[in-house]
C-alpha positions as semicolon CSV with decimal commas, in nm:
position;residue;x (nm);y (nm);z (nm)
1;M;4,687;13,596;-13,843
2;P;4,846;13,417;-13,509
3;L;5,203;13,599;-13,306
4;S;5,452;13,404;-13,295
5;L;5,736;13,475;-13,114
6;A;6,002;13,325;-13,271
7;G;6,074;13,589;-13,523
8;G;5,964;13,881;-13,672
9;P;5,831;14,199;-13,562
10;V;5,658;14,155;-13,242
11;P;6,038;14,082;-13,029
12;A;6,166;14,342;-13,205
13;V;5,945;14,605;-13,075
14;L;5,938;14,432;-12,721
15;S;6,303;14,472;-12,719
16;A;6,266;14,787;-12,840
17;I;6,050;14,916;-12,550
18;L;6,238;14,731;-12,338
19;V;6,522;14,908;-12,408
20;F;6,311;15,224;-12,417
21;L;6,156;15,185;-12,050
22;L;6,529;15,094;-11,941
23;A;6,656;15,373;-12,061
24;F;6,435;15,610;-11,794
25;V;6,512;15,376;-11,474
26;R;6,771;15,583;-11,245
27;A;6,861;15,523;-10,915
28;E;7,034;15,781;-10,732
29;D;7,378;15,746;-10,541
30;P;7,366;15,719;-10,201
31;Y;7,451;16,030;-9,949
32;R;7,614;15,972;-9,613
33;F;7,668;16,262;-9,353
34;F;7,878;16,302;-9,108
35;T;7,932;16,561;-8,834
36;W;8,183;16,653;-8,716
37;N;8,336;16,861;-8,406
38;V;8,742;17,064;-8,421
39;T;8,877;17,041;-8,107
40;Y;9,240;17,097;-7,954
41;G;9,320;16,752;-7,714
42;D;9,622;16,587;-7,544
43;I;9,708;16,348;-7,778
44;Y;10,045;16,060;-7,674
45;P;10,213;15,986;-8,026
46;L;10,502;15,786;-7,920
47;G;10,416;15,799;-7,539
48;V;10,523;16,225;-7,507
49;R;10,187;16,417;-7,472
50;Q;10,090;16,679;-7,708
51;Q;9,850;16,935;-7,776
52;G;9,635;16,834;-8,093
53;I;9,360;16,928;-8,357
54;L;9,110;16,604;-8,253
55;I;8,817;16,584;-8,471
56;N;8,468;16,426;-8,281
57;G;8,680;16,389;-7,980
58;Q;8,907;16,115;-8,180
59;F;9,295;16,181;-8,318
60;P;9,320;16,023;-8,573
61;G;8,990;16,134;-8,676
62;P;8,666;15,937;-8,767
63;D;8,707;15,714;-9,057
64;I;8,458;15,761;-9,336
65;Y;8,342;15,431;-9,476
66;S;8,240;15,498;-9,862
67;V;8,239;15,357;-10,182
68;T;8,322;15,579;-10,562
69;N;8,022;15,788;-10,628
70;D;7,881;15,794;-10,293
71;N;7,792;16,159;-10,185
72;L;7,938;16,307;-9,870
73;I;7,766;16,602;-9,679
74;I;8,008;16,654;-9,393
75;N;7,916;16,954;-9,146
76;V;8,232;17,102;-8,975
77;Y;8,241;17,351;-8,671
78;N;8,545;17,488;-8,575
79;S;8,547;17,478;-8,189
80;L;8,926;17,645;-8,177
81;P;9,030;17,957;-8,111
82;E;9,113;18,066;-8,480
83;P;9,040;17,953;-8,844
84;F;9,059;17,626;-8,948
85;L;9,100;17,465;-9,327
86;I;9,007;17,095;-9,438
87;S;9,017;17,033;-9,806
88;W;8,980;16,691;-9,923
């Protein structure tokens, strides 16, 4: 009995195997790593010098380029003389 790919049980079995294998193929979402150092520094909003909080020496802080489902690992080092809270 010759195998026919036009119809019958062979395409159904191959399709079932393909669906079964694809169900177990998974890729993990990418990780993005950042290190932030929080300090005081001089900022000049509207041309007037003020003391402000800087992240990695920047005000405003650095941009985070990511997309939905990226895993963000951000290590924050507080170099201020008092506690500092960042929330997302």
